[in-house]
C-alpha positions in Angstrom: 16.3 -20.4 -6.3 14.4 -21.7 -3.3 10.7 -22.6 -3.2 9.3 -22.2 0.3 6.0 -23.9 1.1 4.3 -23.4 4.4 1.2 -25.3 5.5 -1.0 -23.7 8.1 -4.2 -24.9 9.7 -6.5 -22.3 11.3 -9.4 -22.4 13.7 -12.6 -22.2 11.5 -13.6 -18.9 13.0 -10.2 -17.4 12.2 -9.8 -18.0 8.5 -11.1 -14.6 7.4 -8.8 -12.9 9.9 -5.8 -14.7 8.4 -6.8 -13.8 4.9 -7.1 -10.1 5.9 -3.6 -10.3 7.6 -2.2 -11.8 4.4 -3.8 -9.2 2.2 -2.1 -6.6 4.4 1.4 -8.1 4.3 1.4 -9.6 0.8 2.8 -6.6 -1.0 5.4 -6.1 1.7 6.6 -9.7 1.4 6.6 -9.6 -2.4 8.8 -6.5 -2.2 11.2 -7.9 0.4 14.7 -8.2 -0.9 15.3 -11.5 -2.5 11.6 -12.5 -2.8 10.5 -13.4 -6.4 6.8 -13.8 -5.5 4.5 -15.2 -2.9 1.0 -16.8 -3.3 -1.7 -17.9 -0.8 -3.4 -21.1 -1.6 -6.4 -22.8 0.2 -7.1 -26.5 0.4 -10.1 -27.4 -1.8 -11.3 -30.0 0.7 -10.6 -28.4 4.0 -11.3 -24.6 4.2 -9.1 -24.3 7.4 -5.9 -25.3 5.6 -3.8 -22.8 3.7 -0.4 -22.8 2.1 2.0 -20.1 1.2 4.1 -20.6 -1.8 7.1 -18.2 -2.2 10.2 -18.1 -4.3 13.5 -16.7 -2.9 16.7 -16.0 -4.7 18.7 -18.1 -2.2 18.6 -19.3 1.4 20.3 -16.1 2.7 17.4 -13.9 1.5 14.9 -16.4 2.9 16.6 -16.3 6.3 16.8 -12.5 6.2 13.1 -12.4 5.8 12.5 -15.1 8.5 14.5 -12.9 11.0 12.9 -9.6 9.9 10.5 -7.3 11.7 8.0 -8.0 9.0 8.1 -11.7 9.6 7.9 -11.2 13.4 4.9 -8.8 13.0 3.1 -11.3 10.8 3.9 -14.3 12.9 2.7 -12.6 16.1 -0.7 -11.8 14.5 -1.0 -15.2 12.8 0.2 -17.8 15.3 -2.8 -17.1 17.7 -5.1 -18.2 14.9 -3.6 -21.7 14.3 -5.3 -24.9 15.4 -2.3 -27.0 14.6 1.5 -26.5 14.3 2.5 -25.1 10.9 4.8 -27.2 8.6 7.4 -25.7 6.3 9.6 -26.9 3.5 12.4 -25.3 1.6 12.8 -26.9 -1.8 15.1 -26.7 -4.8 14.2 -27.6 -8.3 15.7 -30.7 -10.0 16.4 -30.1 -13.6 15.1 -33.1 -15.5 15.3 -31.6 -19.0 17.5 -33.4 -21.6 19.6 -30.4 -22.3 
């Protein structure tokens, strides 16, 4: 399982536009093969900073999404709203239980 976190910073006048784009594509991303859920989060101290938090079955499914028409469509509409370069992390969980 892969957790993908993407940090995005938007121009103040573009945050509502981004939220509307995300509302449009959210169900499509969640139904994309290999996606186990996606959430949109907003920084409590800076209303221009957002994060997406998504779970993918494996890196192949994540890469299939990143090279898809859906991603390209979303990226083209979103990138013009940024006021800084987005940052992304692909993370795997470390099992720290005693079992």
